[in-house]
C-alpha positions as a Markdown table, in Angstrom:
| # | Residue | x | y | z |
|---|---|---|---|---|
| 1 | Met | 58.0 | 101.4 | 130.9 |
| 2 | Gln | 58.1 | 98.5 | 128.5 |
| 3 | Leu | 60.9 | 100.0 | 126.5 |
| 4 | Thr | 63.3 | 99.8 | 129.4 |
| 5 | His | 62.4 | 96.2 | 130.3 |
| 6 | Pro | 65.5 | 94.0 | 130.3 |
| 7 | Gln | 63.8 | 91.4 | 128.1 |
| 8 | Phe | 63.0 | 94.1 | 125.5 |
| 9 | Ile | 66.7 | 95.1 | 125.5 |
| 10 | Ile | 67.8 | 91.5 | 125.0 |
| 11 | Thr | 65.2 | 91.0 | 122.2 |
| 12 | Asn | 66.2 | 94.2 | 120.5 |
| 13 | Ala | 69.9 | 93.3 | 120.6 |
| 14 | Phe | 69.1 | 89.9 | 119.3 |
| 15 | Ser | 67.1 | 91.5 | 116.4 |
| 16 | Asn | 70.1 | 93.6 | 115.5 |
| 17 | Gly | 72.3 | 90.6 | 115.8 |
| 18 | Lys | 70.1 | 88.5 | 113.5 |
| 19 | Arg | 70.3 | 91.3 | 110.9 |
| 20 | Arg | 74.0 | 91.6 | 111.1 |
| 21 | Val | 74.5 | 87.8 | 110.9 |
| 22 | Ala | 72.3 | 87.7 | 107.8 |
| 23 | Val | 74.2 | 90.5 | 106.2 |
| 24 | Leu | 77.5 | 88.8 | 107.1 |
| 25 | Ala | 76.4 | 85.5 | 105.5 |
| 26 | Ala | 75.1 | 87.2 | 102.4 |
| 27 | Thr | 78.2 | 89.4 | 102.0 |
| 28 | Val | 80.6 | 86.4 | 102.5 |
| 29 | Ala | 78.6 | 84.5 | 99.8 |
| 30 | Leu | 78.8 | 87.4 | 97.3 |
| 31 | Ala | 82.5 | 87.9 | 98.1 |
| 32 | Asp | 83.0 | 84.2 | 97.4 |
| 33 | Phe | 81.1 | 84.5 | 94.1 |
| 34 | Leu | 83.0 | 87.5 | 93.0 |
| 35 | Ser | 86.6 | 86.7 | 93.9 |
| 36 | Phe | 87.3 | 83.1 | 95.1 |
| 37 | Arg | 89.6 | 81.5 | 92.5 |
| 38 | Gln | 88.8 | 84.3 | 90.1 |
| 39 | Ala | 91.4 | 86.5 | 88.3 |
| 40 | Phe | 91.4 | 90.0 | 89.8 |
| 41 | Gly | 89.7 | 92.7 | 87.8 |
| 42 | Leu | 86.3 | 94.2 | 88.1 |
| 43 | Asn | 85.6 | 92.0 | 91.1 |
| 44 | Leu | 88.1 | 94.0 | 93.2 |
| 45 | Phe | 86.2 | 97.3 | 92.3 |
| 46 | Leu | 82.9 | 95.7 | 93.3 |
| 47 | Leu | 84.1 | 94.4 | 96.6 |
| 48 | Pro | 84.5 | 97.7 | 98.5 |
| 49 | Ile | 81.1 | 98.9 | 97.2 |
| 50 | Leu | 79.6 | 95.6 | 98.4 |
| 51 | Leu | 81.2 | 96.2 | 101.9 |
| 52 | Thr | 79.8 | 99.7 | 101.9 |
| 53 | Cys | 76.3 | 98.3 | 101.2 |
| 54 | Ala | 76.7 | 95.8 | 104.0 |
| 55 | Ile | 77.7 | 98.6 | 106.4 |
| 56 | Leu | 74.7 | 100.7 | 105.5 |
| 57 | Ile | 72.2 | 97.7 | 105.7 |
| 58 | Ser | 73.6 | 96.5 | 109.1 |
| 59 | Ala | 73.6 | 100.0 | 110.7 |
| 60 | Arg | 71.6 | 100.2 | 114.0 |
| 61 | Lys | 69.6 | 103.1 | 112.7 |
| 62 | Pro | 68.5 | 103.5 | 109.0 |
| 63 | Thr | 70.9 | 105.7 | 107.1 |
| 64 | His | 69.5 | 108.8 | 105.4 |
| 65 | Pro | 69.3 | 108.2 | 101.6 |
| 66 | Val | 71.5 | 111.2 | 100.9 |
| 67 | Thr | 74.1 | 110.1 | 103.4 |
| 68 | Ala | 74.0 | 106.5 | 102.0 |
| 69 | Ala | 74.5 | 107.9 | 98.4 |
| 70 | Val | 77.4 | 110.0 | 99.6 |
| 71 | Tyr | 79.1 | 106.9 | 101.2 |
| 72 | Leu | 78.6 | 104.9 | 98.1 |
| 73 | Cys | 80.0 | 107.6 | 95.9 |
| 74 | Leu | 83.0 | 108.0 | 98.1 |
| 75 | Ser | 83.6 | 104.2 | 98.0 |
| 76 | Ala | 83.3 | 104.2 | 94.2 |
| 77 | Ile | 85.7 | 107.1 | 93.8 |
| 78 | Ala | 88.2 | 105.5 | 96.2 |
| 79 | Ser | 87.9 | 102.2 | 94.2 |
| 80 | Ala | 88.2 | 103.9 | 90.8 |
| 81 | Pro | 91.9 | 102.9 | 90.3 |
| 82 | Leu | 90.7 | 99.3 | 90.4 |
| 83 | Leu | 88.7 | 99.9 | 87.2 |
| 84 | Glu | 92.0 | 100.8 | 85.5 |
| 85 | Ala | 93.8 | 97.7 | 86.8 |
| 86 | Pro | 93.8 | 95.5 | 89.9 |
| 87 | Thr | 96.8 | 96.8 | 91.8 |
| 88 | Ala | 97.8 | 96.5 | 95.5 |
| 89 | Ser | 97.9 | 100.3 | 96.0 |
| 90 | Gly | 94.4 | 100.7 | 94.6 |
| 91 | Phe | 93.0 | 98.0 | 96.8 |
| 92 | Ile | 94.7 | 99.5 | 99.9 |
| 93 | Ile | 93.2 | 102.9 | 99.2 |
| 94 | Ser | 89.7 | 101.4 | 98.5 |
| 95 | Met | 89.8 | 99.4 | 101.8 |
| 96 | Ala | 91.0 | 102.4 | 103.7 |
| 97 | Ala | 88.0 | 104.3 | 102.4 |
| 98 | Val | 85.6 | 101.5 | 103.5 |
| 99 | Ile | 87.2 | 101.5 | 107.0 |
| 100 | Leu | 86.6 | 105.2 | 107.3 |
| 101 | Ile | 83.0 | 104.8 | 106.2 |
| 102 | Ala | 82.5 | 102.0 | 108.7 |
| 103 | Leu | 83.9 | 104.1 | 111.5 |
| 104 | Lys | 81.8 | 107.1 | 110.4 |
| 105 | Ala | 78.6 | 105.1 | 110.3 |
| 106 | Ala | 79.3 | 103.8 | 113.8 |
| 107 | Lys | 80.1 | 107.3 | 115.0 |
| 108 | Leu | 83.6 | 106.2 | 116.0 |
| 109 | Leu | 85.4 | 108.6 | 113.6 |
| 110 | Pro | 86.9 | 111.6 | 115.4 |
| 111 | Lys | 86.0 | 115.1 | 114.3 |
| 112 | Arg | 89.7 | 116.1 | 114.4 |
| 113 | Pro | 91.5 | 114.8 | 111.3 |
| 114 | Gly | 94.7 | 114.6 | 113.3 |
| 115 | Ala | 93.2 | 111.9 | 115.6 |
| 116 | Ile | 92.2 | 109.6 | 112.7 |
| 117 | Pro | 95.6 | 107.7 | 112.5 |
| 118 | Leu | 95.3 | 106.7 | 116.2 |
| 119 | Val | 91.7 | 105.6 | 115.7 |
| 120 | Leu | 92.8 | 103.4 | 112.8 |
| 121 | Leu | 95.5 | 101.8 | 114.9 |
| 122 | Arg | 92.9 | 101.1 | 117.6 |
| 123 | Phe | 90.6 | 99.6 | 114.9 |
| 124 | Met | 93.1 | 97.2 | 113.2 |
| 125 | Pro | 93.1 | 94.5 | 115.9 |
| 126 | Ser | 89.3 | 94.1 | 115.6 |
| 127 | Met | 89.8 | 92.9 | 112.0 |
| 128 | Leu | 91.3 | 89.7 | 113.5 |
| 129 | Thr | 89.7 | 89.3 | 116.9 |
| 130 | Gly | 86.3 | 91.0 | 116.4 |
| 131 | Leu | 84.3 | 88.0 | 115.2 |
| 132 | Pro | 85.7 | 85.4 | 117.7 |
| 133 | Lys | 85.2 | 87.8 | 120.6 |
| 134 | Thr | 81.6 | 88.5 | 119.5 |
| 135 | Tyr | 80.8 | 84.8 | 119.2 |
| 136 | Arg | 82.3 | 84.0 | 122.6 |
| 137 | Arg | 80.5 | 86.9 | 124.3 |
| 138 | Tyr | 77.1 | 86.0 | 122.8 |
| 139 | Ser | 77.4 | 82.3 | 123.4 |
| 140 | Arg | 78.2 | 82.9 | 127.1 |
| 141 | Ser | 75.8 | 85.7 | 127.9 |
| 142 | Leu | 72.7 | 84.7 | 125.9 |
| 143 | Ser | 72.9 | 80.9 | 126.3 |
| 144 | Gly | 69.4 | 79.7 | 127.2 |
| 145 | Arg | 67.9 | 83.3 | 127.4 |
| 146 | Thr | 67.1 | 83.9 | 123.7 |
| 147 | Ile | 66.4 | 82.0 | 120.6 |
| 148 | Phe | 69.9 | 82.6 | 119.5 |
| 149 | Gly | 71.4 | 81.3 | 122.7 |
| 150 | Ala | 69.1 | 78.3 | 122.6 |
| 151 | Ala | 70.1 | 77.6 | 119.0 |
| 152 | Leu | 73.8 | 77.7 | 120.0 |
| 153 | Lys | 73.1 | 75.3 | 122.9 |
| 154 | Ser | 71.0 | 73.0 | 120.7 |
| 155 | Leu | 73.7 | 73.0 | 118.0 |
| 156 | Thr | 76.3 | 72.0 | 120.6 |
| 157 | Gly | 74.0 | 69.2 | 121.8 |
| 158 | Trp | 73.7 | 67.8 | 118.3 |
| 159 | Met | 77.4 | 67.5 | 117.6 |
| 160 | Leu | 77.9 | 64.2 | 119.4 |
| 161 | Pro | 74.8 | 62.5 | 118.1 |
| 162 | Leu | 75.4 | 63.5 | 114.5 |
| 163 | Gly | 79.0 | 62.6 | 114.7 |
| 164 | Met | 78.4 | 59.1 | 116.1 |
| 165 | Gly | 75.5 | 58.6 | 113.7 |
| 166 | Leu | 77.8 | 59.3 | 110.8 |
| 167 | Val | 80.3 | 56.7 | 112.1 |
| 168 | Phe | 77.5 | 54.1 | 112.5 |
| 169 | Leu | 76.2 | 54.9 | 109.0 |
| 170 | Leu | 79.7 | 54.4 | 107.5 |
| 171 | Leu | 80.0 | 51.1 | 109.3 |
| 172 | Phe | 76.6 | 49.9 | 108.1 |
| 173 | Ser | 77.5 | 50.9 | 104.5 |
| 174 | Ala | 80.5 | 48.6 | 104.8 |
| 175 | Ala | 78.3 | 45.8 | 106.1 |
| 176 | Asn | 75.2 | 46.3 | 103.9 |
| 177 | Pro | 75.5 | 46.5 | 100.1 |
| 178 | Leu | 72.0 | 48.2 | 99.8 |
| 179 | Ile | 73.1 | 51.0 | 102.1 |
| 180 | Glu | 76.4 | 51.3 | 100.3 |
| 181 | Met | 74.5 | 51.6 | 96.9 |
| 182 | Gly | 72.2 | 54.2 | 98.4 |
| 183 | Leu | 75.1 | 56.3 | 99.6 |
| 184 | His | 76.8 | 56.0 | 96.2 |
| 185 | Thr | 73.7 | 57.4 | 94.4 |
| 186 | Ile | 74.0 | 60.7 | 96.5 |
| 187 | Asp | 76.1 | 63.3 | 94.7 |
| 188 | Leu | 78.4 | 64.7 | 97.3 |
| 189 | Arg | 80.6 | 66.6 | 94.9 |
| 190 | Phe | 78.9 | 69.9 | 95.5 |
| 191 | Met | 79.4 | 69.5 | 99.3 |
| 192 | Leu | 83.0 | 68.5 | 98.8 |
| 193 | Asn | 83.6 | 71.6 | 96.7 |
| 194 | Leu | 82.1 | 73.8 | 99.4 |
| 195 | Leu | 84.2 | 72.0 | 102.1 |
| 196 | Asp | 87.5 | 72.8 | 100.2 |
| 197 | Ile | 90.1 | 73.8 | 102.8 |
| 198 | Ser | 91.1 | 76.9 | 100.8 |
| 199 | Arg | 87.5 | 77.9 | 100.5 |
| 200 | Leu | 86.9 | 77.5 | 104.2 |
| 201 | Ala | 90.0 | 79.7 | 104.9 |
| 202 | Phe | 88.7 | 82.3 | 102.5 |
| 203 | Trp | 85.3 | 82.3 | 104.2 |
| 204 | Leu | 86.9 | 82.7 | 107.7 |
| 205 | Ala | 89.1 | 85.6 | 106.5 |
| 206 | Ala | 86.3 | 87.3 | 104.7 |
| 207 | Ala | 83.9 | 86.9 | 107.6 |
| 208 | Ser | 86.4 | 88.4 | 110.0 |
| 209 | Leu | 87.0 | 91.4 | 107.7 |
| 210 | Ile | 83.3 | 91.9 | 107.0 |
| 211 | Trp | 82.3 | 91.6 | 110.6 |
| 212 | Ala | 84.9 | 94.2 | 111.6 |
| 213 | Met | 83.3 | 96.6 | 109.0 |
| 214 | Ile | 79.6 | 96.1 | 109.9 |
| 215 | Arg | 80.3 | 96.0 | 113.7 |
| 216 | Pro | 83.5 | 98.2 | 114.2 |
| 217 | Arg | 85.1 | 98.2 | 117.6 |
| 218 | Leu | 88.1 | 100.1 | 118.9 |
| 219 | Thr | 90.6 | 98.8 | 121.4 |
| 220 | Pro | 90.5 | 100.8 | 124.7 |
| 221 | Lys | 92.6 | 103.9 | 125.1 |
| 222 | Arg | 95.6 | 103.9 | 127.2 |
| 223 | Arg | 96.0 | 106.6 | 129.8 |
| 224 | Arg | 98.5 | 108.4 | 127.8 |
| 225 | Ser | 96.8 | 108.4 | 124.4 |
| 226 | Ser | 98.6 | 111.3 | 122.9 |
| 227 | Ile | 101.0 | 110.6 | 120.0 |
| 228 | Asp | 103.4 | 113.2 | 121.3 |
| 229 | Pro | 105.9 | 111.5 | 123.7 |
| 230 | Val | 105.6 | 112.9 | 127.1 |
| 231 | Gly | 107.9 | 112.3 | 130.1 |
| 232 | Asp | 111.3 | 110.7 | 130.3 |
| 233 | Ser | 112.5 | 107.4 | 128.9 |
| 234 | Pro | 115.9 | 105.8 | 128.9 |
| 235 | Ile | 116.6 | 107.4 | 125.5 |
| 236 | Thr | 115.1 | 110.9 | 126.0 |
| 237 | Gly | 116.7 | 111.1 | 129.4 |
| 238 | Leu | 120.1 | 111.2 | 127.8 |
| 239 | Leu | 119.1 | 114.1 | 125.4 |
| 240 | Asp | 119.4 | 117.1 | 127.7 |
| 241 | His | 120.2 | 120.6 | 126.3 |
| 242 | Arg | 124.0 | 120.1 | 126.2 |
| 243 | Ala | 123.8 | 116.7 | 124.6 |
| 244 | Leu | 121.3 | 117.9 | 121.9 |
| 245 | Val | 123.5 | 120.9 | 121.0 |
| 246 | Arg | 126.6 | 118.7 | 120.7 |
| 247 | Ser | 124.8 | 116.0 | 118.7 |
| 248 | Leu | 123.3 | 118.5 | 116.3 |
| 249 | Ala | 126.6 | 120.3 | 115.8 |
| 250 | Ile | 128.3 | 117.0 | 114.9 |
| 251 | Phe | 125.5 | 115.9 | 112.7 |
| 252 | Asn | 125.4 | 119.2 | 110.8 |
| 253 | Leu | 129.2 | 118.9 | 110.2 |
| 254 | Leu | 129.0 | 115.3 | 108.9 |
| 255 | Phe | 126.0 | 116.1 | 106.7 |
| 256 | Ala | 127.8 | 119.2 | 105.4 |
| 257 | Met | 130.8 | 117.0 | 104.4 |
| 258 | Gln | 128.5 | 114.6 | 102.6 |
| 259 | Thr | 126.6 | 117.4 | 100.8 |
| 260 | Ala | 129.9 | 119.0 | 99.7 |
| 261 | Leu | 131.2 | 115.7 | 98.2 |
| 262 | Asp | 127.9 | 115.3 | 96.3 |
| 263 | Leu | 128.1 | 118.9 | 95.1 |
| 264 | Ile | 131.6 | 118.2 | 93.8 |
| 265 | Tyr | 131.3 | 114.8 | 92.3 |
| 266 | Leu | 127.6 | 114.4 | 91.4 |
| 267 | Trp | 126.4 | 117.9 | 90.6 |
| 268 | Gly | 129.8 | 119.3 | 89.5 |
| 269 | Gly | 130.9 | 116.2 | 87.6 |
| 270 | Ala | 134.4 | 116.1 | 89.0 |
| 271 | Glu | 136.6 | 113.2 | 88.1 |
| 272 | Leu | 136.3 | 110.2 | 90.5 |
| 273 | Pro | 139.2 | 108.0 | 91.6 |
| 274 | Ala | 140.5 | 105.5 | 89.1 |
| 275 | Gly | 138.3 | 102.5 | 88.6 |
| 276 | Met | 135.1 | 104.1 | 89.9 |
| 277 | Ser | 132.3 | 105.4 | 87.6 |
| 278 | His | 129.6 | 107.9 | 88.5 |
| 279 | Ala | 127.0 | 105.1 | 88.3 |
| 280 | Glu | 128.9 | 103.0 | 90.9 |
| 281 | Tyr | 129.3 | 106.0 | 93.1 |
| 282 | Ala | 125.6 | 106.8 | 92.8 |
| 283 | His | 124.5 | 103.2 | 93.4 |
| 284 | Gln | 126.6 | 102.8 | 96.5 |
| 285 | Gly | 125.0 | 105.7 | 98.3 |
| 286 | Ala | 121.4 | 105.9 | 97.1 |
| 287 | Tyr | 119.7 | 103.6 | 99.6 |
| 288 | Pro | 121.9 | 104.2 | 102.7 |
| 289 | Leu | 121.3 | 108.0 | 102.3 |
| 290 | Ala | 117.6 | 107.5 | 102.3 |
| 291 | Ala | 117.9 | 105.4 | 105.4 |
| 292 | Thr | 120.0 | 108.1 | 107.0 |
| 293 | Ala | 117.3 | 110.6 | 106.3 |
| 294 | Leu | 114.7 | 108.4 | 108.0 |
| 295 | Leu | 117.0 | 108.0 | 111.1 |
| 296 | Ala | 117.5 | 111.7 | 111.2 |
| 297 | Ala | 113.8 | 112.3 | 111.1 |
| 298 | Ala | 113.3 | 110.0 | 114.1 |
| 299 | Phe | 116.0 | 111.8 | 116.0 |
| 300 | Val | 114.4 | 115.2 | 115.3 |
| 301 | Leu | 111.0 | 114.0 | 116.5 |
| 302 | Ile | 112.6 | 112.9 | 119.8 |
| 303 | Ala | 114.7 | 116.0 | 120.2 |
| 304 | Met | 111.8 | 118.4 | 119.5 |
| 305 | Arg | 109.3 | 116.7 | 121.6 |
| 306 | Arg | 106.8 | 118.8 | 123.5 |
| 307 | Gly | 108.2 | 120.1 | 126.8 |
| 308 | Gly | 111.7 | 118.8 | 126.0 |
| 309 | Pro | 114.9 | 120.9 | 126.1 |
| 310 | Gly | 114.8 | 121.4 | 122.3 |
| 311 | Asp | 111.3 | 122.8 | 122.3 |
| 312 | Ala | 112.3 | 126.0 | 124.1 |
| 313 | Ser | 115.9 | 126.5 | 122.9 |
| 314 | Arg | 116.5 | 128.9 | 119.9 |
| 315 | Leu | 119.9 | 127.4 | 119.4 |
| 316 | Ile | 118.6 | 123.9 | 119.1 |
| 317 | Arg | 115.8 | 125.0 | 116.9 |
| 318 | Ala | 118.3 | 126.7 | 114.5 |
| 319 | Leu | 120.5 | 123.6 | 114.5 |
| 320 | Val | 117.6 | 121.3 | 113.8 |
| 321 | Ile | 116.3 | 123.5 | 111.0 |
| 322 | Ala | 119.7 | 123.5 | 109.4 |
| 323 | Trp | 120.0 | 119.8 | 109.8 |
| 324 | Ile | 116.6 | 119.2 | 108.2 |
| 325 | Ile | 117.5 | 121.4 | 105.2 |
| 326 | Gln | 120.6 | 119.3 | 104.8 |
| 327 | Asn | 118.6 | 116.1 | 105.0 |
| 328 | Val | 116.3 | 117.4 | 102.2 |
| 329 | Leu | 119.4 | 118.1 | 100.1 |
| 330 | Leu | 120.5 | 114.6 | 101.0 |
| 331 | Cys | 117.3 | 113.2 | 99.6 |
| 332 | Leu | 117.6 | 115.2 | 96.4 |
| 333 | Ser | 121.2 | 113.9 | 96.1 |
| 334 | Ser | 119.8 | 110.3 | 96.6 |
| 335 | Ile | 117.3 | 110.9 | 93.8 |
| 336 | Leu | 120.1 | 112.2 | 91.5 |
| 337 | Arg | 122.2 | 109.1 | 92.4 |
| 338 | Leu | 119.3 | 106.8 | 91.5 |
| 339 | Asp | 118.8 | 108.7 | 88.2 |
| 340 | Leu | 122.5 | 108.2 | 87.3 |
| 341 | Tyr | 122.3 | 104.5 | 88.2 |
| 342 | Val | 119.1 | 104.1 | 86.1 |
| 343 | Glu | 120.7 | 105.9 | 83.2 |
| 344 | Ala | 123.5 | 103.4 | 83.3 |
| 345 | Tyr | 121.7 | 100.2 | 84.2 |
| 346 | Ser | 118.1 | 100.7 | 83.0 |
| 347 | Leu | 114.8 | 101.1 | 85.1 |
| 348 | Thr | 113.1 | 98.4 | 87.2 |
| 349 | His | 110.1 | 98.3 | 89.5 |
| 350 | Leu | 112.3 | 98.4 | 92.5 |
| 351 | Arg | 114.3 | 101.4 | 91.3 |
| 352 | Leu | 111.1 | 103.3 | 90.4 |
| 353 | Ala | 109.6 | 102.5 | 93.8 |
| 354 | Ala | 112.9 | 103.7 | 95.4 |
| 355 | Gly | 112.6 | 107.0 | 93.6 |
| 356 | Val | 109.0 | 107.5 | 94.8 |
| 357 | Trp | 110.1 | 106.5 | 98.4 |
| 358 | Met | 112.9 | 109.1 | 98.4 |
| 359 | Gly | 110.5 | 111.8 | 97.3 |
| 360 | Leu | 108.1 | 110.8 | 100.1 |
| 361 | Val | 111.0 | 111.0 | 102.6 |
| 362 | Ala | 111.9 | 114.5 | 101.4 |
| 363 | Thr | 108.3 | 115.6 | 101.7 |
| 364 | Gly | 108.1 | 114.1 | 105.2 |
| 365 | Leu | 111.2 | 116.1 | 106.2 |
| 366 | Met | 109.6 | 119.3 | 104.8 |
| 367 | Phe | 106.5 | 118.5 | 107.0 |
| 368 | Ile | 108.9 | 118.2 | 110.0 |
| 369 | Leu | 110.2 | 121.6 | 109.2 |
| 370 | Leu | 106.7 | 123.0 | 109.0 |
| 371 | Arg | 105.8 | 121.3 | 112.3 |
| 372 | Ile | 108.7 | 123.1 | 114.0 |
| 373 | Ala | 108.0 | 126.4 | 112.4 |
| 374 | Leu | 104.2 | 126.3 | 113.1 |
| 375 | Arg | 104.6 | 124.5 | 116.4 |
| 376 | Arg | 102.3 | 121.7 | 115.4 |
| 377 | Ser | 102.0 | 118.3 | 117.1 |
| 378 | Asn | 103.3 | 115.0 | 116.1 |
| 379 | Glu | 99.7 | 114.0 | 115.5 |
| 380 | Trp | 99.5 | 116.7 | 112.8 |
| 381 | Leu | 102.8 | 115.5 | 111.3 |
| 382 | Ile | 101.6 | 111.8 | 111.1 |
| 383 | Ser | 98.3 | 112.9 | 109.6 |
| 384 | Met | 100.0 | 115.0 | 106.9 |
| 385 | Asn | 102.4 | 112.2 | 106.0 |
| 386 | Leu | 99.5 | 109.6 | 105.8 |
| 387 | Leu | 97.5 | 112.0 | 103.6 |
| 388 | Thr | 100.5 | 112.4 | 101.3 |
| 389 | Leu | 101.1 | 108.7 | 101.1 |
| 390 | Ala | 97.4 | 108.0 | 100.4 |
| 391 | Thr | 97.4 | 110.6 | 97.6 |
| 392 | Val | 100.5 | 109.1 | 96.0 |
| 393 | Leu | 99.1 | 105.6 | 96.3 |
| 394 | Tyr | 95.7 | 106.7 | 94.8 |
| 395 | Phe | 97.0 | 108.5 | 91.7 |
| 396 | Gly | 99.9 | 106.0 | 91.3 |
| 397 | Ala | 97.4 | 103.2 | 91.0 |
| 398 | Phe | 96.2 | 104.8 | 87.7 |
| 399 | Leu | 99.8 | 104.6 | 86.3 |
| 400 | Asp | 100.7 | 101.6 | 84.3 |
| 401 | Ser | 104.2 | 101.3 | 85.8 |
| 402 | Ser | 105.1 | 98.3 | 83.7 |
| 403 | Ala | 104.4 | 100.1 | 80.5 |
| 404 | Phe | 106.3 | 103.2 | 81.7 |
| 405 | Ile | 109.3 | 101.1 | 82.6 |
| 406 | Ala | 109.3 | 99.1 | 79.4 |
| 407 | Arg | 109.1 | 102.2 | 77.2 |
| 408 | Phe | 111.8 | 104.0 | 79.2 |
| 409 | Asn | 114.1 | 101.1 | 78.8 |
| 410 | Val | 113.5 | 100.8 | 75.1 |
| 411 | Glu | 113.9 | 104.5 | 74.4 |
| 412 | Asn | 117.1 | 104.6 | 76.5 |
| 413 | Ser | 118.6 | 101.3 | 75.2 |
| 414 | Leu | 121.8 | 101.0 | 73.2 |
| 415 | Glu | 119.9 | 99.5 | 70.2 |
| 416 | Phe | 117.3 | 102.3 | 70.0 |
| 417 | Ser | 119.1 | 105.5 | 71.0 |
| 418 | Gln | 122.7 | 104.5 | 70.2 |
| 419 | His | 123.7 | 105.1 | 73.8 |
| 420 | Gly | 122.9 | 103.5 | 77.2 |
| 421 | Thr | 122.9 | 99.8 | 78.0 |
| 422 | Pro | 121.7 | 96.8 | 75.8 |
| 423 | Leu | 118.0 | 96.1 | 76.1 |
| 424 | Asp | 117.1 | 93.2 | 78.4 |
| 425 | Ile | 114.4 | 91.4 | 76.5 |
| 426 | His | 113.8 | 88.9 | 79.3 |
| 427 | Tyr | 113.1 | 91.6 | 81.8 |
| 428 | Leu | 110.7 | 93.3 | 79.4 |
| 429 | Ala | 108.9 | 90.0 | 78.9 |
| 430 | Ser | 108.6 | 89.6 | 82.7 |
| 431 | Leu | 106.6 | 92.9 | 82.9 |
| 432 | Gly | 103.6 | 91.3 | 81.3 |
| 433 | Pro | 101.3 | 92.4 | 78.4 |
| 434 | Ser | 101.9 | 96.1 | 79.3 |
| 435 | Ala | 105.3 | 95.8 | 77.6 |
| 436 | Ile | 103.8 | 94.9 | 74.2 |
| 437 | Pro | 103.7 | 98.6 | 72.9 |
| 438 | Ala | 107.4 | 99.0 | 74.0 |
| 439 | Leu | 108.3 | 95.8 | 72.2 |
| 440 | Asp | 106.6 | 97.0 | 69.1 |
| 441 | Leu | 108.6 | 100.2 | 69.3 |
| 442 | Tyr | 111.8 | 98.2 | 69.6 |
| 443 | Leu | 110.9 | 96.0 | 66.7 |
| 444 | Ser | 110.3 | 99.0 | 64.5 |
| 445 | Ala | 114.0 | 100.0 | 64.9 |
| 446 | Ala | 115.7 | 96.7 | 65.4 |
| 447 | Pro | 117.7 | 95.1 | 62.6 |
| 448 | Glu | 115.7 | 92.7 | 60.5 |
| 449 | Asp | 118.0 | 89.6 | 60.9 |
| 450 | Gly | 119.2 | 90.0 | 64.5 |
| 451 | Asp | 118.8 | 87.3 | 67.1 |
| 452 | Lys | 117.6 | 89.9 | 69.6 |
| 453 | Arg | 114.8 | 90.9 | 67.2 |
| 454 | Arg | 113.6 | 87.3 | 66.9 |
| 455 | Leu | 113.7 | 87.0 | 70.7 |
| 456 | Ala | 111.7 | 90.2 | 71.1 |
| 457 | Ser | 109.2 | 89.0 | 68.5 |
| 458 | Phe | 108.7 | 85.7 | 70.3 |
| 459 | Ala | 108.3 | 87.5 | 73.6 |
| 460 | Arg | 105.7 | 89.8 | 72.0 |
| 461 | Gln | 103.7 | 86.8 | 70.6 |
| 462 | His | 103.9 | 85.0 | 74.0 |
| 463 | Leu | 102.5 | 88.0 | 75.9 |
| 464 | Ala | 99.7 | 88.7 | 73.3 |
| 465 | Phe | 98.4 | 85.2 | 73.0 |
| 466 | Pro | 96.4 | 85.0 | 76.2 |
| 467 | Ile | 94.7 | 88.3 | 75.5 |
| 468 | Thr | 93.7 | 87.6 | 71.9 |
| 469 | Ser | 92.9 | 83.9 | 72.1 |
| 470 | Arg | 91.0 | 83.5 | 75.4 |
| 471 | Pro | 87.6 | 85.0 | 76.3 |
| 472 | Gln | 87.8 | 87.2 | 79.3 |
| 473 | Ala | 85.4 | 86.7 | 82.3 |
| 474 | Trp | 83.5 | 89.7 | 83.4 |
| 475 | Arg | 84.7 | 89.4 | 86.9 |
| 476 | Ser | 88.3 | 89.8 | 85.8 |
| 477 | Trp | 87.7 | 92.7 | 83.4 |
| 478 | Ser | 89.8 | 95.8 | 83.7 |
| 479 | Tyr | 90.0 | 99.0 | 81.6 |
| 480 | Arg | 93.8 | 98.4 | 81.1 |
| 481 | Gln | 93.2 | 94.9 | 79.7 |
| 482 | Glu | 90.5 | 96.2 | 77.5 |
| 483 | Arg | 92.8 | 98.9 | 76.1 |
| 484 | Met | 95.5 | 96.3 | 75.4 |
| 485 | Lys | 93.0 | 94.1 | 73.7 |
| 486 | Asn | 91.9 | 96.9 | 71.4 |
| 487 | Tyr | 95.5 | 97.8 | 70.7 |
| 488 | Leu | 96.3 | 94.3 | 69.7 |
| 489 | Leu | 93.2 | 94.2 | 67.4 |
| 490 | Thr | 94.5 | 97.2 | 65.6 |
| 491 | Arg | 97.9 | 95.6 | 65.1 |
| 492 | Leu | 96.6 | 92.4 | 63.5 |
């Protein structure tokens, strides 16, 4: 009978709350030690593992050792790209893994993989609002009933006395030299460092994120929680059977015209109008064609919605499948256009990302084709696209894109291969230390007395100096930087 007593429930909740608050404070302090005003490196690899430990310690029930070890291993594997180098894609993947672990530990992760994207969308708002809501709820409901509530009430009661006391103390110090001397002997620099505005902002942001992990909450479901659109809307109401057939027929004809032109001029190499090169033709259409494919994908999802006129019509299904195949060809044509443009004007981060993006769009269109053929839901489609995106981000985080771009531009430059465009040394220098091996490759083939060689040599020295002359803090260590340091030592 004692276990169901209201006072016991409140005390038990307070005990769990104390543990979570202690974990929150300790994790914020460790996150501050690892990453505040520190260069990114090993600290980013340790942060997701630290969050996973906080999740396990603050769980309501003790986690089985085997389960805890599995969670820690998953977190370490997801964070492995951050050992190679601190990249945004690696950090996104590692934090996504921590979020999934937090939801799993709180028994909020659905058993169906297809429902995970919707759960993640319901979780995201809590990363901003979870901590303020919890504080407001506890301060209102527990005020005066527990030690925690009493402490909050007592703290509020001390704000005015302490504030006014500080004002009086400052006035007395201005009037009394002894008090002024006494205050001057107190070293307040440590407190001033802690009260730095940027540090306080970091603490607040870290506390909100950590609290969302150790006490995950989901926003309430709406009545129609399915991702598949159901019912009529102002847009879907216009897409009856006749309108869909007419739209898809026109779209297929337009796309067939575009595909035919690409087959003639891009793939066939036919002569373009006077004053237009293949590179200009390619650049003009690469990005708009990718946007066209995305718009087409959105139209297909609306047209082939569950219970709609396109779901039961064989004619519409055939037209949609033909249109998707043409969209895939369009994406391949966009990739070829980009390749021609890169061959003429060299490679950059934006152009490399555009190529990856076009490949993802083509893969997404293939998933739409499979969704129609296998009669899967839009929930399945979103899950497959997210899985593909996560896979690309994870393995792409291991790739040193700056080194790849620099070597590609050197090997395909006019000075090195006797064809292509002149090498842009300034852009190579902007890629960071990863460009040093490519600069060495260029210097091995450049003329001895050329101005460009001297510029490349100066850029190489400028990039190598911070690595060889400054000791590296352990928190900013990364395997990529260690490899570059060893490379430079062998070149001395």
